[in-house]
PDB file as gemmi writes it, atoms N, CA and C in Angstrom:
CRYST1    1.000    1.000    1.000  90.00  90.00  90.00 P 1                      
ATOM      1  N   MET A   1    -145.582 154.595  46.022  1.00  0.00           N  
ATOM      2  CA  MET A   1    -145.509 153.184  45.756  1.00  0.00           C  
ATOM      3  C   MET A   1    -144.927 152.533  47.006  1.00  0.00           C  
ATOM      4  N   TYR A   2    -145.636 151.559  47.528  1.00  0.00           N  
ATOM      5  CA  TYR A   2    -145.195 150.867  48.741  1.00  0.00           C  
ATOM      6  C   TYR A   2    -144.755 149.453  48.376  1.00  0.00           C  
ATOM      7  N   PRO A   3    -143.443 149.170  48.475  1.00  0.00           N  
ATOM      8  CA  PRO A   3    -142.923 147.859  48.079  1.00  0.00           C  
ATOM      9  C   PRO A   3    -143.584 146.714  48.846  1.00  0.00           C  
ATOM     10  N   ASN A   4    -143.801 145.626  48.134  1.00  0.00           N  
ATOM     11  CA  ASN A   4    -144.386 144.425  48.712  1.00  0.00           C  
ATOM     12  C   ASN A   4    -143.259 143.439  49.008  1.00  0.00           C  
ATOM     13  N   THR A   5    -142.921 143.314  50.274  1.00  0.00           N  
ATOM     14  CA  THR A   5    -141.895 142.367  50.704  1.00  0.00           C  
ATOM     15  C   THR A   5    -142.554 141.323  51.599  1.00  0.00           C  
ATOM     16  N   PRO A   6    -141.882 140.217  51.884  1.00  0.00           N  
ATOM     17  CA  PRO A   6    -142.479 139.214  52.774  1.00  0.00           C  
ATOM     18  C   PRO A   6    -142.833 139.765  54.163  1.00  0.00           C  
ATOM     19  N   ASP A   7    -142.144 140.808  54.601  1.00  0.00           N  
ATOM     20  CA  ASP A   7    -142.396 141.369  55.931  1.00  0.00           C  
ATOM     21  C   ASP A   7    -143.310 142.593  55.927  1.00  0.00           C  
ATOM     22  N   THR A   8    -143.779 143.008  54.760  1.00  0.00           N  
ATOM     23  CA  THR A   8    -144.604 144.207  54.665  1.00  0.00           C  
ATOM     24  C   THR A   8    -145.947 144.008  55.357  1.00  0.00           C  
ATOM     25  N   THR A   9    -146.308 145.003  56.157  1.00  0.00           N  
ATOM     26  CA  THR A   9    -147.671 145.080  56.683  1.00  0.00           C  
ATOM     27  C   THR A   9    -148.296 146.351  56.120  1.00  0.00           C  
ATOM     28  N   PHE A  10    -149.579 146.284  55.823  1.00  0.00           N  
ATOM     29  CA  PHE A  10    -150.258 147.436  55.235  1.00  0.00           C  
ATOM     30  C   PHE A  10    -151.740 147.376  55.595  1.00  0.00           C  
ATOM     31  N   ASN A  11    -152.237 148.427  56.213  1.00  0.00           N  
ATOM     32  CA  ASN A  11    -153.645 148.514  56.603  1.00  0.00           C  
ATOM     33  C   ASN A  11    -154.392 149.298  55.526  1.00  0.00           C  
ATOM     34  N   LYS A  12    -155.041 148.585  54.619  1.00  0.00           N  
ATOM     35  CA  LYS A  12    -155.748 149.219  53.505  1.00  0.00           C  
ATOM     36  C   LYS A  12    -156.878 150.124  53.975  1.00  0.00           C  
ATOM     37  N   THR A  13    -157.582 149.700  55.008  1.00  0.00           N  
ATOM     38  CA  THR A  13    -158.706 150.496  55.506  1.00  0.00           C  
ATOM     39  C   THR A  13    -158.228 151.834  56.043  1.00  0.00           C  
ATOM     40  N   TYR A  14    -157.159 151.811  56.846  1.00  0.00           N  
ATOM     41  CA  TYR A  14    -156.619 153.064  57.378  1.00  0.00           C  
ATOM     42  C   TYR A  14    -156.134 153.945  56.237  1.00  0.00           C  
ATOM     43  N   TYR A  15    -155.395 153.366  55.300  1.00  0.00           N  
ATOM     44  CA  TYR A  15    -154.863 154.154  54.187  1.00  0.00           C  
ATOM     45  C   TYR A  15    -155.992 154.805  53.396  1.00  0.00           C  
ATOM     46  N   THR A  16    -157.001 154.013  53.066  1.00  0.00           N  
ATOM     47  CA  THR A  16    -158.106 154.500  52.247  1.00  0.00           C  
ATOM     48  C   THR A  16    -158.928 155.563  52.961  1.00  0.00           C  
ATOM     49  N   ASN A  17    -159.190 155.360  54.238  1.00  0.00           N  
ATOM     50  CA  ASN A  17    -160.070 156.283  54.961  1.00  0.00           C  
ATOM     51  C   ASN A  17    -159.329 157.426  55.647  1.00  0.00           C  
ATOM     52  N   GLN A  18    -158.346 157.122  56.473  1.00  0.00           N  
ATOM     53  CA  GLN A  18    -157.687 158.164  57.253  1.00  0.00           C  
ATOM     54  C   GLN A  18    -156.544 158.864  56.508  1.00  0.00           C  
ATOM     55  N   HIS A  19    -155.601 158.097  55.966  1.00  0.00           N  
ATOM     56  CA  HIS A  19    -154.434 158.730  55.340  1.00  0.00           C  
ATOM     57  C   HIS A  19    -154.837 159.522  54.099  1.00  0.00           C  
ATOM     58  N   SER A  20    -155.688 158.973  53.283  1.00  0.00           N  
ATOM     59  CA  SER A  20    -156.141 159.692  52.094  1.00  0.00           C  
ATOM     60  C   SER A  20    -156.866 160.983  52.473  1.00  0.00           C  
ATOM     61  N   GLN A  21    -157.638 160.938  53.542  1.00  0.00           N  
ATOM     62  CA  GLN A  21    -158.328 162.139  54.009  1.00  0.00           C  
ATOM     63  C   GLN A  21    -157.327 163.166  54.531  1.00  0.00           C  
ATOM     64  N   LEU A  22    -156.283 162.693  55.226  1.00  0.00           N  
ATOM     65  CA  LEU A  22    -155.228 163.588  55.696  1.00  0.00           C  
ATOM     66  C   LEU A  22    -154.591 164.323  54.513  1.00  0.00           C  
ATOM     67  N   LEU A  23    -154.266 163.586  53.459  1.00  0.00           N  
ATOM     68  CA  LEU A  23    -153.686 164.217  52.272  1.00  0.00           C  
ATOM     69  C   LEU A  23    -154.638 165.243  51.673  1.00  0.00           C  
ATOM     70  N   SER A  24    -155.890 164.897  51.596  1.00  0.00           N  
ATOM     71  CA  SER A  24    -156.883 165.811  51.053  1.00  0.00           C  
ATOM     72  C   SER A  24    -157.000 167.068  51.913  1.00  0.00           C  
ATOM     73  N   ASP A  25    -157.024 166.884  53.222  1.00  0.00           N  
ATOM     74  CA  ASP A  25    -157.134 168.025  54.131  1.00  0.00           C  
ATOM     75  C   ASP A  25    -155.916 168.942  54.040  1.00  0.00           C  
ATOM     76  N   LEU A  26    -154.728 168.350  53.954  1.00  0.00           N  
ATOM     77  CA  LEU A  26    -153.501 169.143  53.947  1.00  0.00           C  
ATOM     78  C   LEU A  26    -153.198 169.778  52.592  1.00  0.00           C  
ATOM     79  N   LEU A  27    -153.455 169.041  51.518  1.00  0.00           N  
ATOM     80  CA  LEU A  27    -153.056 169.505  50.196  1.00  0.00           C  
ATOM     81  C   LEU A  27    -154.188 170.169  49.421  1.00  0.00           C  
ATOM     82  N   GLY A  28    -155.419 169.892  49.823  1.00  0.00           N  
ATOM     83  CA  GLY A  28    -156.594 170.560  49.267  1.00  0.00           C  
ATOM     84  C   GLY A  28    -156.652 170.598  47.761  1.00  0.00           C  
ATOM     85  N   ASP A  29    -156.914 171.795  47.242  1.00  0.00           N  
ATOM     86  CA  ASP A  29    -157.114 171.988  45.806  1.00  0.00           C  
ATOM     87  C   ASP A  29    -155.853 171.803  44.980  1.00  0.00           C  
ATOM     88  N   ALA A  30    -154.693 171.668  45.637  1.00  0.00           N  
ATOM     89  CA  ALA A  30    -153.463 171.417  44.885  1.00  0.00           C  
ATOM     90  C   ALA A  30    -153.526 170.056  44.196  1.00  0.00           C  
ATOM     91  N   ILE A  31    -154.303 169.114  44.776  1.00  0.00           N  
ATOM     92  CA  ILE A  31    -154.485 167.796  44.155  1.00  0.00           C  
ATOM     93  C   ILE A  31    -155.591 167.927  43.101  1.00  0.00           C  
ATOM     94  N   LEU A  32    -155.229 167.733  41.845  1.00  0.00           N  
ATOM     95  CA  LEU A  32    -156.220 167.806  40.772  1.00  0.00           C  
ATOM     96  C   LEU A  32    -157.016 166.518  40.662  1.00  0.00           C  
ATOM     97  N   SER A  33    -156.340 165.384  40.884  1.00  0.00           N  
ATOM     98  CA  SER A  33    -156.997 164.083  40.891  1.00  0.00           C  
ATOM     99  C   SER A  33    -156.086 163.092  41.596  1.00  0.00           C  
ATOM    100  N   SER A  34    -156.658 161.953  41.962  1.00  0.00           N  
ATOM    101  CA  SER A  34    -155.876 160.916  42.629  1.00  0.00           C  
ATOM    102  C   SER A  34    -156.528 159.567  42.407  1.00  0.00           C  
ATOM    103  N   ASP A  35    -155.739 158.517  42.577  1.00  0.00           N  
ATOM    104  CA  ASP A  35    -156.274 157.162  42.554  1.00  0.00           C  
ATOM    105  C   ASP A  35    -155.416 156.272  43.435  1.00  0.00           C  
ATOM    106  N   ILE A  36    -155.998 155.169  43.856  1.00  0.00           N  
ATOM    107  CA  ILE A  36    -155.321 154.189  44.706  1.00  0.00           C  
ATOM    108  C   ILE A  36    -155.411 152.846  43.996  1.00  0.00           C  
ATOM    109  N   ASN A  37    -154.250 152.216  43.769  1.00  0.00           N  
ATOM    110  CA  ASN A  37    -154.190 150.920  43.091  1.00  0.00           C  
ATOM    111  C   ASN A  37    -153.578 149.893  44.032  1.00  0.00           C  
ATOM    112  N   PHE A  38    -154.375 148.926  44.482  1.00  0.00           N  
ATOM    113  CA  PHE A  38    -153.866 147.864  45.344  1.00  0.00           C  
ATOM    114  C   PHE A  38    -153.392 146.704  44.481  1.00  0.00           C  
ATOM    115  N   GLY A  39    -152.135 146.293  44.682  1.00  0.00           N  
ATOM    116  CA  GLY A  39    -151.547 145.217  43.902  1.00  0.00           C  
ATOM    117  C   GLY A  39    -152.211 143.880  44.176  1.00  0.00           C  
ATOM    118  N   LEU A  40    -152.506 143.149  43.110  1.00  0.00           N  
ATOM    119  CA  LEU A  40    -153.111 141.819  43.239  1.00  0.00           C  
ATOM    120  C   LEU A  40    -152.102 140.717  42.952  1.00  0.00           C  
ATOM    121  N   THR A  41    -151.417 140.803  41.812  1.00  0.00           N  
ATOM    122  CA  THR A  41    -150.404 139.810  41.449  1.00  0.00           C  
ATOM    123  C   THR A  41    -149.312 140.497  40.639  1.00  0.00           C  
ATOM    124  N   GLY A  42    -148.269 139.733  40.372  1.00  0.00           N  
ATOM    125  CA  GLY A  42    -147.222 140.194  39.471  1.00  0.00           C  
ATOM    126  C   GLY A  42    -147.621 139.908  38.032  1.00  0.00           C  
ATOM    127  N   ALA A  43    -146.629 139.689  37.182  1.00  0.00           N  
ATOM    128  CA  ALA A  43    -146.879 139.453  35.758  1.00  0.00           C  
ATOM    129  C   ALA A  43    -147.689 138.181  35.503  1.00  0.00           C  
ATOM    130  N   SER A  44    -147.637 137.236  36.433  1.00  0.00           N  
ATOM    131  CA  SER A  44    -148.466 136.035  36.343  1.00  0.00           C  
ATOM    132  C   SER A  44    -149.092 135.795  37.713  1.00  0.00           C  
ATOM    133  N   PRO A  45    -150.196 135.080  37.750  1.00  0.00           N  
ATOM    134  CA  PRO A  45    -150.946 134.934  39.003  1.00  0.00           C  
ATOM    135  C   PRO A  45    -150.156 134.359  40.179  1.00  0.00           C  
ATOM    136  N   GLU A  46    -149.129 133.569  39.923  1.00  0.00           N  
ATOM    137  CA  GLU A  46    -148.384 132.968  41.032  1.00  0.00           C  
ATOM    138  C   GLU A  46    -147.316 133.902  41.605  1.00  0.00           C  
ATOM    139  N   LEU A  47    -147.076 135.030  40.948  1.00  0.00           N  
ATOM    140  CA  LEU A  47    -146.082 135.989  41.436  1.00  0.00           C  
ATOM    141  C   LEU A  47    -146.743 137.080  42.263  1.00  0.00           C  
ATOM    142  N   PRO A  48    -146.117 137.456  43.364  1.00  0.00           N  
ATOM    143  CA  PRO A  48    -146.708 138.540  44.164  1.00  0.00           C  
ATOM    144  C   PRO A  48    -146.570 139.881  43.441  1.00  0.00           C  
ATOM    145  N   ALA A  49    -147.492 140.773  43.719  1.00  0.00           N  
ATOM    146  CA  ALA A  49    -147.403 142.130  43.172  1.00  0.00           C  
ATOM    147  C   ALA A  49    -146.138 142.793  43.708  1.00  0.00           C  
ATOM    148  N   PRO A  50    -145.402 143.510  42.881  1.00  0.00           N  
ATOM    149  CA  PRO A  50    -144.182 144.160  43.371  1.00  0.00           C  
ATOM    150  C   PRO A  50    -144.468 145.268  44.382  1.00  0.00           C  
ATOM    151  N   TYR A  51    -145.663 145.827  44.322  1.00  0.00           N  
ATOM    152  CA  TYR A  51    -146.056 146.893  45.250  1.00  0.00           C  
ATOM    153  C   TYR A  51    -147.395 146.548  45.885  1.00  0.00           C  
ATOM    154  N   VAL A  52    -147.516 146.812  47.184  1.00  0.00           N  
ATOM    155  CA  VAL A  52    -148.791 146.625  47.874  1.00  0.00           C  
ATOM    156  C   VAL A  52    -149.790 147.637  47.338  1.00  0.00           C  
ATOM    157  N   ILE A  53    -149.303 148.846  47.142  1.00  0.00           N  
ATOM    158  CA  ILE A  53    -150.160 149.920  46.663  1.00  0.00           C  
ATOM    159  C   ILE A  53    -149.340 150.885  45.830  1.00  0.00           C  
ATOM    160  N   ILE A  54    -149.981 151.399  44.801  1.00  0.00           N  
ATOM    161  CA  ILE A  54    -149.452 152.539  44.051  1.00  0.00           C  
ATOM    162  C   ILE A  54    -150.548 153.593  44.094  1.00  0.00           C  
ATOM    163  N   SER A  55    -150.202 154.728  44.619  1.00  0.00           N  
ATOM    164  CA  SER A  55    -151.145 155.835  44.702  1.00  0.00           C  
ATOM    165  C   SER A  55    -150.633 156.965  43.828  1.00  0.00           C  
ATOM    166  N   ASN A  56    -151.500 157.505  43.014  1.00  0.00           N  
ATOM    167  CA  ASN A  56    -151.127 158.600  42.125  1.00  0.00           C  
ATOM    168  C   ASN A  56    -151.840 159.874  42.556  1.00  0.00           C  
ATOM    169  N   LEU A  57    -151.058 160.914  42.768  1.00  0.00           N  
ATOM    170  CA  LEU A  57    -151.595 162.236  43.053  1.00  0.00           C  
ATOM    171  C   LEU A  57    -151.202 163.131  41.891  1.00  0.00           C  
ATOM    172  N   VAL A  58    -152.166 163.822  41.303  1.00  0.00           N  
ATOM    173  CA  VAL A  58    -151.900 164.671  40.146  1.00  0.00           C  
ATOM    174  C   VAL A  58    -151.971 166.130  40.575  1.00  0.00           C  
ATOM    175  N   PHE A  59    -150.906 166.861  40.241  1.00  0.00           N  
ATOM    176  CA  PHE A  59    -150.797 168.274  40.556  1.00  0.00           C  
ATOM    177  C   PHE A  59    -150.660 169.057  39.250  1.00  0.00           C  
ATOM    178  N   GLU A  60    -150.951 170.321  39.290  1.00  0.00           N  
ATOM    179  CA  GLU A  60    -150.824 171.184  38.110  1.00  0.00           C  
ATOM    180  C   GLU A  60    -149.389 171.219  37.591  1.00  0.00           C  
ATOM    181  N   SER A  61    -148.433 171.210  38.509  1.00  0.00           N  
ATOM    182  CA  SER A  61    -147.033 171.331  38.117  1.00  0.00           C  
ATOM    183  C   SER A  61    -146.139 170.774  39.217  1.00  0.00           C  
ATOM    184  N   LEU A  62    -144.882 170.605  38.899  1.00  0.00           N  
ATOM    185  CA  LEU A  62    -143.901 170.191  39.893  1.00  0.00           C  
ATOM    186  C   LEU A  62    -143.843 171.217  41.017  1.00  0.00           C  
ATOM    187  N   GLU A  63    -143.912 172.476  40.668  1.00  0.00           N  
ATOM    188  CA  GLU A  63    -143.874 173.543  41.674  1.00  0.00           C  
ATOM    189  C   GLU A  63    -145.066 173.455  42.622  1.00  0.00           C  
ATOM    190  N   SER A  64    -146.229 173.153  42.092  1.00  0.00           N  
ATOM    191  CA  SER A  64    -147.425 173.009  42.928  1.00  0.00           C  
ATOM    192  C   SER A  64    -147.260 171.860  43.910  1.00  0.00           C  
ATOM    193  N   PHE A  65    -146.708 170.739  43.421  1.00  0.00           N  
ATOM    194  CA  PHE A  65    -146.431 169.607  44.311  1.00  0.00           C  
ATOM    195  C   PHE A  65    -145.450 170.011  45.400  1.00  0.00           C  
ATOM    196  N   GLN A  66    -144.351 170.628  45.012  1.00  0.00           N  
ATOM    197  CA  GLN A  66    -143.320 170.994  45.974  1.00  0.00           C  
ATOM    198  C   GLN A  66    -143.844 171.954  47.036  1.00  0.00           C  
ATOM    199  N   GLN A  67    -144.645 172.919  46.629  1.00  0.00           N  
ATOM    200  CA  GLN A  67    -145.175 173.884  47.584  1.00  0.00           C  
ATOM    201  C   GLN A  67    -146.180 173.251  48.535  1.00  0.00           C  
ATOM    202  N   SER A  68    -147.106 172.466  48.003  1.00  0.00           N  
ATOM    203  CA  SER A  68    -148.163 171.905  48.856  1.00  0.00           C  
ATOM    204  C   SER A  68    -147.665 170.728  49.685  1.00  0.00           C  
ATOM    205  N   PHE A  69    -147.030 169.758  49.047  1.00  0.00           N  
ATOM    206  CA  PHE A  69    -146.557 168.574  49.757  1.00  0.00           C  
ATOM    207  C   PHE A  69    -145.387 168.936  50.663  1.00  0.00           C  
ATOM    208  N   GLY A  70    -144.498 169.746  50.148  1.00  0.00           N  
ATOM    209  CA  GLY A  70    -143.313 170.130  50.910  1.00  0.00           C  
ATOM    210  C   GLY A  70    -143.636 170.808  52.227  1.00  0.00           C  
ATOM    211  N   ALA A  71    -144.687 171.580  52.247  1.00  0.00           N  
ATOM    212  CA  ALA A  71    -145.079 172.288  53.467  1.00  0.00           C  
ATOM    213  C   ALA A  71    -145.601 171.351  54.546  1.00  0.00           C  
ATOM    214  N   HIS A  72    -145.998 170.132  54.157  1.00  0.00           N  
ATOM    215  CA  HIS A  72    -146.628 169.197  55.099  1.00  0.00           C  
ATOM    216  C   HIS A  72    -145.910 167.851  55.177  1.00  0.00           C  
ATOM    217  N   THR A  73    -144.704 167.776  54.648  1.00  0.00           N  
ATOM    218  CA  THR A  73    -143.978 166.503  54.588  1.00  0.00           C  
ATOM    219  C   THR A  73    -143.870 165.825  55.940  1.00  0.00           C  
ATOM    220  N   GLU A  74    -143.519 166.560  56.976  1.00  0.00           N  
ATOM    221  CA  GLU A  74    -143.326 165.951  58.299  1.00  0.00           C  
ATOM    222  C   GLU A  74    -144.608 165.311  58.818  1.00  0.00           C  
ATOM    223  N   VAL A  75    -145.738 165.986  58.664  1.00  0.00           N  
ATOM    224  CA  VAL A  75    -147.018 165.454  59.133  1.00  0.00           C  
ATOM    225  C   VAL A  75    -147.403 164.216  58.334  1.00  0.00           C  
ATOM    226  N   ILE A  76    -147.221 164.266  57.026  1.00  0.00           N  
ATOM    227  CA  ILE A  76    -147.573 163.138  56.161  1.00  0.00           C  
ATOM    228  C   ILE A  76    -146.717 161.925  56.503  1.00  0.00           C  
ATOM    229  N   LEU A  77    -145.408 162.118  56.617  1.00  0.00           N  
ATOM    230  CA  LEU A  77    -144.517 160.996  56.932  1.00  0.00           C  
ATOM    231  C   LEU A  77    -144.751 160.457  58.342  1.00  0.00           C  
ATOM    232  N   ALA A  78    -145.143 161.300  59.260  1.00  0.00           N  
ATOM    233  CA  ALA A  78    -145.414 160.848  60.630  1.00  0.00           C  
ATOM    234  C   ALA A  78    -146.616 159.914  60.691  1.00  0.00           C  
ATOM    235  N   ASP A  79    -147.478 159.968  59.691  1.00  0.00           N  
ATOM    236  CA  ASP A  79    -148.664 159.101  59.666  1.00  0.00           C  
ATOM    237  C   ASP A  79    -148.358 157.704  59.123  1.00  0.00           C  
ATOM    238  N   LEU A  80    -147.221 157.521  58.451  1.00  0.00           N  
ATOM    239  CA  LEU A  80    -146.910 156.229  57.833  1.00  0.00           C  
ATOM    240  C   LEU A  80    -146.967 155.052  58.803  1.00  0.00           C  
ATOM    241  N   PRO A  81    -146.399 155.142  60.003  1.00  0.00           N  
ATOM    242  CA  PRO A  81    -146.444 153.978  60.910  1.00  0.00           C  
ATOM    243  C   PRO A  81    -147.860 153.566  61.315  1.00  0.00           C  
ATOM    244  N   ASN A  82    -148.840 154.409  61.059  1.00  0.00           N  
ATOM    245  CA  ASN A  82    -150.226 154.051  61.375  1.00  0.00           C  
ATOM    246  C   ASN A  82    -150.806 153.027  60.404  1.00  0.00           C  
ATOM    247  N   PHE A  83    -150.148 152.843  59.238  1.00  0.00           N  
ATOM    248  CA  PHE A  83    -150.709 151.884  58.281  1.00  0.00           C  
ATOM    249  C   PHE A  83    -149.691 150.960  57.627  1.00  0.00           C  
ATOM    250  N   THR A  84    -148.378 151.222  57.788  1.00  0.00           N  
ATOM    251  CA  THR A  84    -147.405 150.340  57.136  1.00  0.00           C  
ATOM    252  C   THR A  84    -146.065 150.354  57.865  1.00  0.00           C  
ATOM    253  N   ASN A  85    -145.277 149.352  57.583  1.00  0.00           N  
ATOM    254  CA  ASN A  85    -143.925 149.277  58.149  1.00  0.00           C  
ATOM    255  C   ASN A  85    -142.850 149.461  57.074  1.00  0.00           C  
ATOM    256  N   VAL A  86    -143.239 149.857  55.866  1.00  0.00           N  
ATOM    257  CA  VAL A  86    -142.273 150.092  54.789  1.00  0.00           C  
ATOM    258  C   VAL A  86    -142.269 151.563  54.389  1.00  0.00           C  
ATOM    259  N   GLN A  87    -141.146 152.000  53.862  1.00  0.00           N  
ATOM    260  CA  GLN A  87    -141.023 153.365  53.365  1.00  0.00           C  
ATOM    261  C   GLN A  87    -141.482 153.408  51.910  1.00  0.00           C  
ATOM    262  N   PRO A  88    -142.299 154.385  51.561  1.00  0.00           N  
ATOM    263  CA  PRO A  88    -142.727 154.478  50.173  1.00  0.00           C  
ATOM    264  C   PRO A  88    -141.602 154.923  49.256  1.00  0.00           C  
ATOM    265  N   GLN A  89    -141.717 154.512  48.025  1.00  0.00           N  
ATOM    266  CA  GLN A  89    -140.834 155.006  46.976  1.00  0.00           C  
ATOM    267  C   GLN A  89    -141.621 156.070  46.214  1.00  0.00           C  
ATOM    268  N   VAL A  90    -141.017 157.202  45.986  1.00  0.00           N  
ATOM    269  CA  VAL A  90    -141.700 158.301  45.316  1.00  0.00           C  
ATOM    270  C   VAL A  90    -141.137 158.468  43.919  1.00  0.00           C  
ATOM    271  N   GLN A  91    -142.032 158.618  42.977  1.00  0.00           N  
ATOM    272  CA  GLN A  91    -141.640 158.934  41.600  1.00  0.00           C  
ATOM    273  C   GLN A  91    -142.487 160.103  41.146  1.00  0.00           C  
ATOM    274  N   ILE A  92    -141.838 161.113  40.624  1.00  0.00           N  
ATOM    275  CA  ILE A  92    -142.548 162.257  40.062  1.00  0.00           C  
ATOM    276  C   ILE A  92    -142.511 162.086  38.552  1.00  0.00           C  
ATOM    277  N   SER A  93    -143.682 162.125  37.952  1.00  0.00           N  
ATOM    278  CA  SER A  93    -143.804 161.842  36.518  1.00  0.00           C  
ATOM    279  C   SER A  93    -144.532 162.974  35.812  1.00  0.00           C  
ATOM    280  N   GLU A  94    -144.403 162.956  34.495  1.00  0.00           N  
ATOM    281  CA  GLU A  94    -145.148 163.865  33.651  1.00  0.00           C  
ATOM    282  C   GLU A  94    -146.195 163.036  32.906  1.00  0.00           C  
ATOM    283  N   ILE A  95    -147.428 163.490  32.921  1.00  0.00           N  
ATOM    284  CA  ILE A  95    -148.502 162.789  32.196  1.00  0.00           C  
ATOM    285  C   ILE A  95    -148.559 163.362  30.787  1.00  0.00           C  
ATOM    286  N   LEU A  96    -148.494 162.478  29.809  1.00  0.00           N  
ATOM    287  CA  LEU A  96    -148.545 162.927  28.413  1.00  0.00           C  
ATOM    288  C   LEU A  96    -149.902 162.654  27.811  1.00  0.00           C  
TER     289      LEU A  96                                                      
END                                                                             
């Protein structure tokens, strides 16, 4: 989740094409599914979306995430300045 602040810059094209491909290349079959949600508005049309983007990556288990993502954290984080000036917020969830 990338917070939407007045100073946030975000290159959707780079994120969609290059960064997403980087994740796919590095994490491979560990990713069971994924989606990209670009924020349009907040709770009402005049409010900004709280996040520029929320991206969901689904893994078999917490251990699978830790093993695959953890092994490539430095490379993944090094790519962030290529598309944004904000640090993502990470939430690990369980899908019911």
